[in-house]
C-alpha positions in Angstrom: 29.2 -19.6 35.1 32.3 -18.0 34.5 33.4 -15.7 31.6 36.8 -13.2 31.1 35.2 -10.0 30.0 36.2 -6.6 29.3 34.4 -3.3 28.7 36.0 -2.3 25.1 37.4 1.0 24.8 38.1 0.8 28.1 41.9 0.1 28.8 42.3 -2.8 31.7 38.9 -3.4 32.3 39.4 -7.4 32.2 38.1 -9.1 34.7 36.5 -12.8 35.2 33.0 -12.5 36.3 30.0 -14.6 36.7 27.4 -14.6 33.4 24.3 -16.3 32.1 24.3 -19.5 30.7 25.0 -19.2 27.0 21.6 -18.5 25.1 20.1 -21.2 22.6 20.2 -18.1 19.9 24.2 -18.4 19.9 24.0 -22.0 18.9 22.3 -25.7 18.8 25.7 -27.0 19.8 26.9 -26.8 23.8 30.5 -26.5 24.3 32.5 -27.3 27.3 35.6 -24.6 27.0 38.9 -26.8 27.9 41.7 -24.4 26.6 42.0 -20.7 25.3 44.4 -18.9 23.3 45.5 -15.5 23.8 47.2 -13.5 20.9 48.3 -9.7 20.1 44.4 -9.1 19.1 43.1 -9.8 22.7 45.8 -7.7 23.8 45.1 -4.9 22.0 41.1 -5.3 23.3 42.5 -5.7 26.5 44.5 -1.9 26.1 40.9 -0.8 25.3 41.9 0.1 21.9 40.1 -2.7 19.8 36.9 -4.4 20.1 33.4 -3.9 20.2 30.4 -5.0 22.7 27.5 -7.2 21.3 24.4 -4.3 20.4 22.9 -3.0 23.5 26.0 -4.9 26.2 28.9 -2.8 27.7 31.0 -5.8 28.4 32.6 -8.6 25.9 33.0 -12.2 26.6 36.6 -12.2 25.0 38.5 -15.2 23.6 38.7 -16.3 20.0 41.5 -19.2 19.8 39.3 -21.7 21.2 39.3 -25.5 22.2 36.3 -27.4 23.7 34.4 -30.2 23.9 30.8 -30.9 22.7 28.6 -31.5 25.7 25.4 -31.9 23.5 24.6 -31.6 20.0 21.5 -32.1 17.6 21.3 -35.5 15.9 22.0 -34.2 12.6 24.3 -31.9 13.4 27.6 -34.0 12.6 28.7 -33.5 16.1 28.1 -35.7 19.3 29.3 -35.4 22.8 32.9 -35.8 23.6 33.9 -34.4 20.3 36.8 -32.0 20.6 36.1 -28.9 18.5 37.6 -25.1 17.8 35.0 -22.8 16.6 35.2 -20.4 13.6 35.5 -16.8 15.1 33.9 -15.1 11.9 30.5 -14.7 10.8 29.4 -13.5 7.4 27.9 -10.0 7.1 24.1 -9.8 6.5 23.8 -7.9 3.2 26.1 -10.1 2.1 29.1 -8.6 0.1 30.4 -10.3 -3.0 33.1 -12.2 -0.7 30.7 -13.2 2.1 28.3 -14.4 -0.3 30.8 -17.2 -1.5 31.9 -18.4 1.5 35.2 -16.1 2.1 34.0 -13.9 5.4 37.5 -13.4 5.8 37.7 -11.1 2.5 34.5 -9.2 3.8 34.5 -5.7 2.1 31.8 -3.7 3.5 33.3 -4.4 7.0 29.6 -5.6 8.5 30.7 -9.3 9.7 30.8 -10.2 13.2 33.3 -11.8 15.2 33.2 -13.8 18.5 35.2 -12.1 21.3 36.0 -9.5 19.2 33.2 -7.8 17.1 29.8 -7.5 18.4 29.7 -11.3 19.3 30.9 -13.0 22.7 33.6 -15.3 22.5 34.5 -18.4 24.0 36.2 -17.2 27.1 33.4 -18.5 29.1 33.0 -22.3 30.9 30.6 -23.1 28.4 29.5 -21.7 24.8 27.0 -22.2 22.3 27.7 -22.5 18.6 26.1 -23.2 15.2 27.1 -26.8 13.8 28.5 -24.9 10.3 30.8 -22.9 12.7 32.7 -25.6 14.3 35.4 -27.7 13.6 36.3 -31.0 14.7 39.8 -31.5 16.0 41.6 -34.8 16.2 41.7 -35.4 20.2 45.7 -36.5 19.7 46.3 -32.7 19.2 46.1 -32.2 22.8 46.3 -28.6 23.8 47.9 -27.7 20.7 44.6 -27.9 19.2 44.1 -24.7 20.4 46.2 -23.7 17.7 44.1 -24.5 15.0 42.3 -21.2 14.7 45.9 -18.9 13.9 47.1 -22.1 12.0 44.3 -21.4 9.3 45.4 -17.7 8.9 48.8 -19.0 8.0 47.0 -21.6 5.6 45.2 -18.5 4.4 48.5 -16.8 3.5 50.1 -20.1 2.1 47.2 -20.6 -0.6 47.0 -16.7 -2.1 51.0 -17.0 -2.2 50.9 -20.3 -4.1 47.8 -19.1 -6.1 50.0 -15.8 -7.0 52.7 -17.7 -7.9 51.4 -20.2 -10.0 50.5 -17.3 -12.6 54.3 -18.1 -13.8 55.2 -21.5 -15.1 59.1 -20.5 -14.0 57.9 -20.0 -10.2 59.7 -23.4 -8.5 60.3 -22.0 -4.8 63.1 -23.5 -3.1 63.7 -21.1 0.0 61.9 -19.6 2.7 62.5 -16.9 5.0 60.0 -16.2 7.7 60.6 -12.8 9.8 59.6 -13.5 13.1 59.4 -15.8 15.3 56.4 -15.8 17.1 53.7 -18.9 17.2 52.5 -17.3 13.8 55.9 -17.5 12.5 56.9 -20.5 13.4 53.4 -22.3 12.3 54.4 -20.7 9.0 58.1 -22.3 8.8 56.7 -25.5 9.8 54.5 -25.1 6.8 57.2 -24.1 4.3 59.1 -27.4 5.9 55.8 -29.6 4.9 56.4 -28.1 1.3 59.9 -29.7 1.5 62.0 -26.3 1.4 64.6 -24.7 2.6 63.0 -22.7 5.8 64.8 -19.9 7.5 63.6 -17.8 10.5 64.7 -14.3 11.5 64.2 -12.6 14.7 65.3 -9.1 16.3 65.1 -11.4 19.8 68.8 -12.4 19.9 68.6 -13.4 23.4 66.3 -15.1 26.3 63.3 -17.3 26.2 62.1 -16.8 22.5 65.9 -17.7 21.0 65.9 -21.0 23.4 62.1 -21.9 22.2 63.4 -21.4 18.6 66.0 -23.8 19.6 64.3 -26.2 21.2 61.5 -26.2 18.6 63.5 -26.7 15.3 66.9 -28.0 14.3 70.1 -27.5 16.1 71.6 -25.6 12.9 71.2 -22.1 14.2 73.4 -19.0 14.7 73.1 -15.3 15.2 74.7 -11.5 14.3 74.6 -7.7 15.0 75.7 -6.5 11.7 75.1 -3.1 10.1 74.7 -3.8 6.4 71.0 -3.4 5.3 71.0 -7.4 3.6 69.6 -10.3 4.6 71.3 -13.5 4.3 69.7 -17.2 3.6 72.5 -18.6 4.5 72.4 -21.5 7.3 75.4 -20.1 8.9 74.3 -16.3 9.0 71.4 -14.0 8.7 71.6 -10.0 9.0 69.2 -6.9 8.4 70.2 -3.8 10.0 69.9 -3.0 12.5 68.2 -6.0 14.1 70.0 -8.9 15.9 68.9 -11.9 14.3 68.7 -15.4 14.2 68.5 -17.8 11.6 67.4 -21.5 12.2 66.8 -24.3 10.2 63.3 -25.5 10.8 61.9 -29.4 10.5 58.1 -30.4 9.8 58.1 -31.5 13.5 58.8 -28.3 14.7 55.9 -27.1 17.5 55.7 -23.7 18.2 54.4 -22.4 21.7 51.7 -20.1 22.1 50.0 -18.6 25.0 47.5 -21.2 26.4 45.0 -20.4 29.0 43.6 -23.9 30.3 40.0 -23.3 31.8 38.9 -25.4 34.7 35.0 -25.8 34.2 32.5 -28.2 35.5 31.9 -31.0 33.1 29.5 -32.1 31.0 27.3 -33.4 33.7 24.9 -30.6 33.4 23.9 -29.9 29.7 20.0 -30.5 30.7 20.3 -27.6 33.1 22.2 -25.6 31.2 19.4 -26.0 28.3 16.6 -25.4 30.5 18.2 -22.0 31.7 18.9 -20.7 28.5 
C-alpha cells in the first residue's frame, strides 16, 4: 500500500512510497483512509525539526489528523464496516505517570508517551491503518470531509474546558466577550465554540489582505473591518481593532461558521480486500 513517509531529522525527506500492510499489532480495527489533515506539526516534521521514527526504523509514516472508514472490526469492538471514524493520536506512557494513569495522556508528565504520525508510532497517512478500538472515535457521516477536523477541534475543546474550570473558581466570573488572536483553523474553531456559548466573538489576525482575510469574511458574519495603527492596544469593538504593529481584522462570528483547513483526500482501494490485508499483516 502507499504511505506518506519522512526520515525524521532530515529536511525535505517526505515521499510517497510502498510500505507493508498495517500489522495486526497496531490494532484489531482495519480502517481505510479517506482524508488527512495537515497542520503546523506536520510542517515541522517535514522540515526535519521534529518527529521520531518507530524504534528500529529509519522512516515514519506521518499524518495524525485522520478521517477513515472501517473495513473490518471485531464484533465486540463497538464498530462495524462502513463506520466513519477518527483515530486518537496519543498513547499513554507505559509507567504510567499520574496524568496518564487517570486517562489524561495529553498532560503526560514524563514524556514517555507515543503519538501516531509524530512520535515513535506510524501515523494515518497511508491507504489503510490499523488501530485499537479504545483509541477510535466514531463520527457522524453528515460531517463529510469536515470530520477530519475532529482532532484539532479536540485541542480547542480541551482549552475551553480548562478555561472554564479556572473561571468558575470565581463566583463573579460571567464572560461575555471573546477575542481570538489568529484566524487559522484553530482560531476559527475557537471562535465557533465561543459563539456556541453565546459570547460576543471577535477574531484578530495580522493578515489584513489576501485569501486569509477572504476566508474569514466568507466563513463569518459580514461585520468586519481592519486597521493599521500604532497604539499598542486592543479594542474589542466590532468597528475596529488594533495591536501595534499589526494590521488587524476583527470579525463577528456565528456558530454556523466553518474553518477551512488543509485537507488531503486520499484515493485508496475500497474495503473489498480486508481478508487479503489480514492474511498479509
